[in-house]
matplotlib code that plots the C-alpha trace (Angstrom):
import matplotlib.pyplot as plt

x = [35.3, 33.1, 30.7, 29.9, 29.8, 27.6, 24.8, 25.5, 24.2, 21.8, 20.0, 20.4, 18.6, 16.0, 15.6, 16.1, 12.5, 11.0, 11.5, 10.6, 7.4, 4.2, 0.5, -2.1, -3.8, -7.2, -11.1, -11.9, -14.6, -18.4, -18.6, -22.1, -25.7, -27.9, -27.9, -24.3, -24.2, -20.5, -18.7, -15.6, -13.2, -10.6, -8.4, -5.1, -3.2, -6.0, -8.7, -11.2, -11.6, -14.0, -16.6, -18.4, -21.2, -23.5, -26.4, -28.9, -31.5, -30.2, -28.6, -25.3, -23.2, -20.3, -18.7, -15.8, -12.3, -12.6, -8.9, -5.9, -6.1, -9.2, -10.5, -13.5, -16.8, -19.5, -22.0, -25.5, -28.4]
y = [23.6, 24.0, 25.7, 22.9, 20.6, 22.8, 22.7, 19.4, 18.5, 20.6, 18.6, 16.1, 16.2, 17.9, 15.1, 12.4, 14.7, 14.5, 11.4, 10.0, 11.9, 9.8, 10.5, 10.1, 7.4, 8.3, 6.9, 7.4, 8.7, 6.4, 5.6, 8.3, 7.4, 6.3, 5.3, 2.8, 0.8, 1.9, -1.0, -0.8, -4.4, -3.9, -7.2, -9.1, -10.6, -11.9, -13.1, -10.9, -9.9, -7.0, -5.1, -1.5, -0.3, 2.6, 3.4, 1.9, 4.0, 0.9, 1.7, 1.3, -2.1, -3.4, -6.9, -8.5, -6.0, -2.8, -1.6, -0.9, 0.4, -0.7, -1.8, 0.4, -1.0, 1.1, -1.5, -0.3, -1.4]
z = [-1.8, 0.5, -1.0, -2.6, 0.4, 2.3, -1.5, -2.1, 2.1, 1.5, -1.4, 0.5, 3.5, 1.1, -0.7, 2.8, 3.7, 0.9, 0.3, 4.1, 3.4, 3.8, 3.3, 5.9, 6.9, 5.9, 5.7, 1.8, 1.3, 0.8, -2.0, -4.3, -3.9, -1.2, 2.1, 3.3, 6.5, 7.6, 8.9, 10.9, 10.5, 13.8, 13.1, 14.9, 11.5, 9.6, 12.2, 12.5, 16.1, 15.9, 14.0, 14.7, 12.0, 11.6, 9.7, 7.5, 9.1, 12.6, 15.5, 16.1, 17.4, 18.0, 19.2, 19.5, 20.3, 19.1, 18.8, 16.7, 13.8, 11.4, 7.8, 6.6, 4.4, 2.8, 2.0, 0.5, 2.4]

ax = plt.figure().add_subplot(projection="3d")
ax.plot(x, y, z, "-o")
ax.set_aspect("equal")
plt.show()
């Protein structure tokens, strides 16, 4: 009986650890073809509070509050 409990506990533990694992939130790769303007937009709720950008053979720039989790946008030049 104790062996069954031990096996059940091990299976349950492995299942919880596997189910609790989530993939990392990585920045997606840019779409293929041509030069791109890469824009990081920072939000507070649904309102944009800052942006950072670079690409298109232009100097990089930013405005507003650029802290927190960004959303990444790829715009063709």
